[in-house]
TORKOL-4160 file (C-alpha; in steps of 0.2 Angstrom, whole numbers, padded with zeros to 4 digits, m for minus):
238
<pt num="1" X="0000" Y="0000" Z="0000"/>
<pt num="2" X="0007" Y="0017" Z="m0005"/>
<pt num="3" X="0004" Y="0029" Z="0009"/>
<pt num="4" X="0015" Y="0042" Z="0017"/>
<pt num="5" X="0018" Y="0038" Z="0036"/>
<pt num="6" X="0021" Y="0051" Z="0049"/>
<pt num="7" X="0030" Y="0050" Z="0066"/>
<pt num="8" X="0027" Y="0061" Z="0081"/>
<pt num="9" X="0042" Y="0064" Z="0092"/>
<pt num="10" X="0040" Y="0073" Z="0109"/>
<pt num="11" X="0054" Y="0081" Z="0118"/>
<pt num="12" X="0055" Y="0093" Z="0133"/>
<pt num="13" X="0052" Y="0112" Z="0130"/>
<pt num="14" X="0067" Y="0122" Z="0124"/>
<pt num="15" X="0069" Y="0129" Z="0142"/>
<pt num="16" X="0072" Y="0111" Z="0148"/>
<pt num="17" X="0083" Y="0105" Z="0134"/>
<pt num="18" X="0098" Y="0108" Z="0145"/>
<pt num="19" X="0094" Y="0092" Z="0154"/>
<pt num="20" X="0096" Y="0082" Z="0139"/>
<pt num="21" X="0113" Y="0074" Z="0134"/>
<pt num="22" X="0123" Y="0085" Z="0121"/>
<pt num="23" X="0122" Y="0072" Z="0108"/>
<pt num="24" X="0103" Y="0070" Z="0110"/>
<pt num="25" X="0101" Y="0089" Z="0107"/>
<pt num="26" X="0112" Y="0088" Z="0092"/>
<pt num="27" X="0101" Y="0074" Z="0085"/>
<pt num="28" X="0085" Y="0084" Z="0088"/>
<pt num="29" X="0092" Y="0099" Z="0079"/>
<pt num="30" X="0097" Y="0087" Z="0065"/>
<pt num="31" X="0079" Y="0081" Z="0064"/>
<pt num="32" X="0072" Y="0099" Z="0063"/>
<pt num="33" X="0085" Y="0103" Z="0050"/>
<pt num="34" X="0083" Y="0088" Z="0039"/>
<pt num="35" X="0064" Y="0085" Z="0040"/>
<pt num="36" X="0060" Y="0086" Z="0021"/>
<pt num="37" X="0056" Y="0071" Z="0011"/>
<pt num="38" X="0072" Y="0064" Z="0003"/>
<pt num="39" X="0083" Y="0071" Z="0016"/>
<pt num="40" X="0088" Y="0054" Z="0023"/>
<pt num="41" X="0106" Y="0054" Z="0017"/>
<pt num="42" X="0109" Y="0071" Z="0025"/>
<pt num="43" X="0102" Y="0065" Z="0041"/>
<pt num="44" X="0112" Y="0049" Z="0040"/>
<pt num="45" X="0128" Y="0059" Z="0037"/>
<pt num="46" X="0124" Y="0071" Z="0052"/>
<pt num="47" X="0121" Y="0056" Z="0063"/>
<pt num="48" X="0138" Y="0049" Z="0057"/>
<pt num="49" X="0147" Y="0065" Z="0062"/>
<pt num="50" X="0138" Y="0066" Z="0079"/>
<pt num="51" X="0143" Y="0048" Z="0083"/>
<pt num="52" X="0161" Y="0049" Z="0078"/>
<pt num="53" X="0173" Y="0035" Z="0076"/>
<pt num="54" X="0168" Y="0024" Z="0090"/>
<pt num="55" X="0153" Y="0020" Z="0080"/>
<pt num="56" X="0159" Y="0024" Z="0063"/>
<pt num="57" X="0171" Y="0008" Z="0064"/>
<pt num="58" X="0157" Y="m0002" Z="0073"/>
<pt num="59" X="0140" Y="m0009" Z="0069"/>
<pt num="60" X="0127" Y="0004" Z="0068"/>
<pt num="61" X="0121" Y="0002" Z="0050"/>
<pt num="62" X="0104" Y="m0004" Z="0043"/>
<pt num="63" X="0098" Y="m0022" Z="0041"/>
<pt num="64" X="0111" Y="m0036" Z="0041"/>
<pt num="65" X="0125" Y="m0023" Z="0042"/>
<pt num="66" X="0117" Y="m0018" Z="0059"/>
<pt num="67" X="0123" Y="m0035" Z="0065"/>
<pt num="68" X="0141" Y="m0034" Z="0059"/>
<pt num="69" X="0145" Y="m0016" Z="0054"/>
<pt num="70" X="0146" Y="m0009" Z="0036"/>
<pt num="71" X="0165" Y="m0011" Z="0035"/>
<pt num="72" X="0164" Y="m0030" Z="0040"/>
<pt num="73" X="0149" Y="m0032" Z="0029"/>
<pt num="74" X="0160" Y="m0026" Z="0014"/>
<pt num="75" X="0174" Y="m0038" Z="0020"/>
<pt num="76" X="0162" Y="m0053" Z="0020"/>
<pt num="77" X="0156" Y="m0049" Z="0002"/>
<pt num="78" X="0174" Y="m0047" Z="m0004"/>
<pt num="79" X="0178" Y="m0063" Z="0005"/>
<pt num="80" X="0164" Y="m0073" Z="m0003"/>
<pt num="81" X="0169" Y="m0066" Z="m0021"/>
<pt num="82" X="0187" Y="m0071" Z="m0017"/>
<pt num="83" X="0181" Y="m0089" Z="m0012"/>
<pt num="84" X="0171" Y="m0091" Z="m0028"/>
<pt num="85" X="0186" Y="m0086" Z="m0038"/>
<pt num="86" X="0197" Y="m0099" Z="m0029"/>
<pt num="87" X="0208" Y="m0086" Z="m0020"/>
<pt num="88" X="0214" Y="m0088" Z="m0002"/>
<pt num="89" X="0204" Y="m0078" Z="0011"/>
<pt num="90" X="0211" Y="m0073" Z="0028"/>
<pt num="91" X="0198" Y="m0076" Z="0041"/>
<pt num="92" X="0195" Y="m0062" Z="0054"/>
<pt num="93" X="0181" Y="m0052" Z="0063"/>
<pt num="94" X="0178" Y="m0034" Z="0064"/>
<pt num="95" X="0189" Y="m0024" Z="0076"/>
<pt num="96" X="0180" Y="m0013" Z="0089"/>
<pt num="97" X="0189" Y="0004" Z="0092"/>
<pt num="98" X="0182" Y="0017" Z="0104"/>
<pt num="99" X="0195" Y="0030" Z="0109"/>
<pt num="100" X="0183" Y="0044" Z="0114"/>
<pt num="101" X="0188" Y="0056" Z="0100"/>
<pt num="102" X="0180" Y="0064" Z="0085"/>
<pt num="103" X="0184" Y="0056" Z="0069"/>
<pt num="104" X="0175" Y="0060" Z="0054"/>
<pt num="105" X="0175" Y="0072" Z="0038"/>
<pt num="106" X="0167" Y="0088" Z="0042"/>
<pt num="107" X="0155" Y="0096" Z="0030"/>
<pt num="108" X="0165" Y="0112" Z="0030"/>
<pt num="109" X="0180" Y="0103" Z="0025"/>
<pt num="110" X="0173" Y="0092" Z="0011"/>
<pt num="111" X="0156" Y="0099" Z="0005"/>
<pt num="112" X="0144" Y="0087" Z="m0003"/>
<pt num="113" X="0136" Y="0071" Z="0005"/>
<pt num="114" X="0140" Y="0060" Z="m0010"/>
<pt num="115" X="0159" Y="0065" Z="m0010"/>
<pt num="116" X="0160" Y="0062" Z="0009"/>
<pt num="117" X="0152" Y="0045" Z="0007"/>
<pt num="118" X="0163" Y="0040" Z="m0007"/>
<pt num="119" X="0178" Y="0045" Z="0003"/>
<pt num="120" X="0172" Y="0035" Z="0019"/>
<pt num="121" X="0170" Y="0020" Z="0008"/>
<pt num="122" X="0187" Y="0021" Z="0000"/>
<pt num="123" X="0196" Y="0024" Z="0017"/>
<pt num="124" X="0187" Y="0010" Z="0026"/>
<pt num="125" X="0192" Y="m0002" Z="0012"/>
<pt num="126" X="0210" Y="0004" Z="0010"/>
<pt num="127" X="0226" Y="m0003" Z="0017"/>
<pt num="128" X="0237" Y="0007" Z="0028"/>
<pt num="129" X="0247" Y="0013" Z="0013"/>
<pt num="130" X="0232" Y="0017" Z="0003"/>
<pt num="131" X="0224" Y="0026" Z="0017"/>
<pt num="132" X="0239" Y="0037" Z="0019"/>
<pt num="133" X="0238" Y="0041" Z="0000"/>
<pt num="134" X="0220" Y="0045" Z="0001"/>
<pt num="135" X="0223" Y="0057" Z="0015"/>
<pt num="136" X="0237" Y="0066" Z="0005"/>
<pt num="137" X="0225" Y="0067" Z="m0010"/>
<pt num="138" X="0212" Y="0074" Z="0002"/>
<pt num="139" X="0224" Y="0087" Z="0008"/>
<pt num="140" X="0229" Y="0092" Z="m0009"/>
<pt num="141" X="0211" Y="0095" Z="m0013"/>
<pt num="142" X="0204" Y="0103" Z="0003"/>
<pt num="143" X="0220" Y="0109" Z="0012"/>
<pt num="144" X="0227" Y="0104" Z="0029"/>
<pt num="145" X="0216" Y="0091" Z="0037"/>
<pt num="146" X="0207" Y="0096" Z="0053"/>
<pt num="147" X="0209" Y="0086" Z="0069"/>
<pt num="148" X="0193" Y="0075" Z="0066"/>
<pt num="149" X="0200" Y="0070" Z="0049"/>
<pt num="150" X="0218" Y="0066" Z="0056"/>
<pt num="151" X="0210" Y="0056" Z="0069"/>
<pt num="152" X="0200" Y="0046" Z="0057"/>
<pt num="153" X="0215" Y="0041" Z="0047"/>
<pt num="154" X="0225" Y="0038" Z="0062"/>
<pt num="155" X="0211" Y="0026" Z="0068"/>
<pt num="156" X="0211" Y="0017" Z="0052"/>
<pt num="157" X="0230" Y="0014" Z="0053"/>
<pt num="158" X="0227" Y="0008" Z="0071"/>
<pt num="159" X="0213" Y="m0004" Z="0065"/>
<pt num="160" X="0225" Y="m0012" Z="0052"/>
<pt num="161" X="0238" Y="m0015" Z="0066"/>
<pt num="162" X="0225" Y="m0022" Z="0077"/>
<pt num="163" X="0220" Y="m0035" Z="0063"/>
<pt num="164" X="0238" Y="m0040" Z="0061"/>
<pt num="165" X="0239" Y="m0043" Z="0079"/>
<pt num="166" X="0223" Y="m0052" Z="0080"/>
<pt num="167" X="0215" Y="m0040" Z="0092"/>
<pt num="168" X="0196" Y="m0040" Z="0094"/>
<pt num="169" X="0194" Y="m0023" Z="0102"/>
<pt num="170" X="0203" Y="m0007" Z="0108"/>
<pt num="171" X="0193" Y="0003" Z="0120"/>
<pt num="172" X="0198" Y="0018" Z="0131"/>
<pt num="173" X="0188" Y="0022" Z="0146"/>
<pt num="174" X="0192" Y="0034" Z="0161"/>
<pt num="175" X="0210" Y="0035" Z="0157"/>
<pt num="176" X="0213" Y="0016" Z="0155"/>
<pt num="177" X="0216" Y="0008" Z="0138"/>
<pt num="178" X="0211" Y="m0010" Z="0135"/>
<pt num="179" X="0216" Y="m0021" Z="0120"/>
<pt num="180" X="0208" Y="m0038" Z="0119"/>
<pt num="181" X="0214" Y="m0051" Z="0108"/>
<pt num="182" X="0205" Y="m0065" Z="0099"/>
<pt num="183" X="0204" Y="m0081" Z="0110"/>
<pt num="184" X="0211" Y="m0092" Z="0095"/>
<pt num="185" X="0226" Y="m0080" Z="0093"/>
<pt num="186" X="0233" Y="m0074" Z="0109"/>
<pt num="187" X="0249" Y="m0064" Z="0109"/>
<pt num="188" X="0266" Y="m0074" Z="0109"/>
<pt num="189" X="0273" Y="m0079" Z="0126"/>
<pt num="190" X="0286" Y="m0065" Z="0126"/>
<pt num="191" X="0273" Y="m0051" Z="0125"/>
<pt num="192" X="0270" Y="m0048" Z="0143"/>
<pt num="193" X="0288" Y="m0046" Z="0146"/>
<pt num="194" X="0289" Y="m0033" Z="0132"/>
<pt num="195" X="0274" Y="m0024" Z="0139"/>
<pt num="196" X="0281" Y="m0023" Z="0157"/>
<pt num="197" X="0298" Y="m0017" Z="0150"/>
<pt num="198" X="0290" Y="m0003" Z="0140"/>
<pt num="199" X="0276" Y="0002" Z="0152"/>
<pt num="200" X="0281" Y="m0005" Z="0169"/>
<pt num="201" X="0268" Y="m0004" Z="0183"/>
<pt num="202" X="0255" Y="0005" Z="0171"/>
<pt num="203" X="0251" Y="m0011" Z="0163"/>
<pt num="204" X="0241" Y="m0026" Z="0169"/>
<pt num="205" X="0234" Y="m0042" Z="0161"/>
<pt num="206" X="0217" Y="m0049" Z="0161"/>
<pt num="207" X="0215" Y="m0068" Z="0156"/>
<pt num="208" X="0198" Y="m0072" Z="0150"/>
<pt num="209" X="0189" Y="m0086" Z="0140"/>
<pt num="210" X="0183" Y="m0074" Z="0127"/>
<pt num="211" X="0201" Y="m0067" Z="0124"/>
<pt num="212" X="0215" Y="m0061" Z="0134"/>
<pt num="213" X="0217" Y="m0043" Z="0137"/>
<pt num="214" X="0230" Y="m0030" Z="0142"/>
<pt num="215" X="0226" Y="m0014" Z="0151"/>
<pt num="216" X="0237" Y="0001" Z="0151"/>
<pt num="217" X="0235" Y="0016" Z="0163"/>
<pt num="218" X="0237" Y="0031" Z="0151"/>
<pt num="219" X="0243" Y="0044" Z="0163"/>
<pt num="220" X="0241" Y="0058" Z="0149"/>
<pt num="221" X="0248" Y="0048" Z="0135"/>
<pt num="222" X="0238" Y="0049" Z="0119"/>
<pt num="223" X="0227" Y="0033" Z="0118"/>
<pt num="224" X="0230" Y="0030" Z="0099"/>
<pt num="225" X="0249" Y="0030" Z="0101"/>
<pt num="226" X="0248" Y="0019" Z="0117"/>
<pt num="227" X="0237" Y="0007" Z="0108"/>
<pt num="228" X="0249" Y="0006" Z="0093"/>
<pt num="229" X="0264" Y="0003" Z="0105"/>
<pt num="230" X="0254" Y="m0011" Z="0114"/>
<pt num="231" X="0250" Y="m0019" Z="0097"/>
<pt num="232" X="0268" Y="m0018" Z="0090"/>
<pt num="233" X="0275" Y="m0026" Z="0106"/>
<pt num="234" X="0262" Y="m0040" Z="0105"/>
<pt num="235" X="0272" Y="m0050" Z="0092"/>
<pt num="236" X="0265" Y="m0063" Z="0080"/>
<pt num="237" X="0249" Y="m0072" Z="0086"/>
<pt num="238" X="0253" Y="m0088" Z="0096"/>
């Protein structure tokens, strides 16, 4: 049946909006701004920018992609095509990265929703070397990258390092960084010694059935740099 549907959303009066979370206010503003028919892509892009990298690299997409993440969904499709062609495919799941930092391409840096979507797709599917070339290309086009863009490409490089080390997740919370590894691919036996030598009492270990983890008290150290150091010291998977 071809009928237009309507949805009514109720929120506190403007005078009480201060009680809402900052992201909630931003989303309400986006709904007001992009309420016209056909504005879905603009609303999706604004939501992506509000959520930042923590979800950009996670699983907050529609349909089946909602279960596995847009990036991993692309990997699954590429993997299936490779299998049909008889090529070798390296198994591996999605990597969850949440370092509590804005990581996106701002509208005022690269105008045009379609251009930004294309760039996101290219960047998410690129290797570390290809991502660096994409960033250089972007800076030639739009000038020096602002912090959210630099963060985005730094996190993409970190994701590639996490896959090489067979890490499942990299999460920063309250000044503590946790890197969790796949249960079927723990770090080599020498990794704890290398971590202790590099970080001393700041590091601790969390054995678990769902994958061993290493935790690092950041003490002001940038989370992305600390995560890269932990991954580099992890060695080849056991």
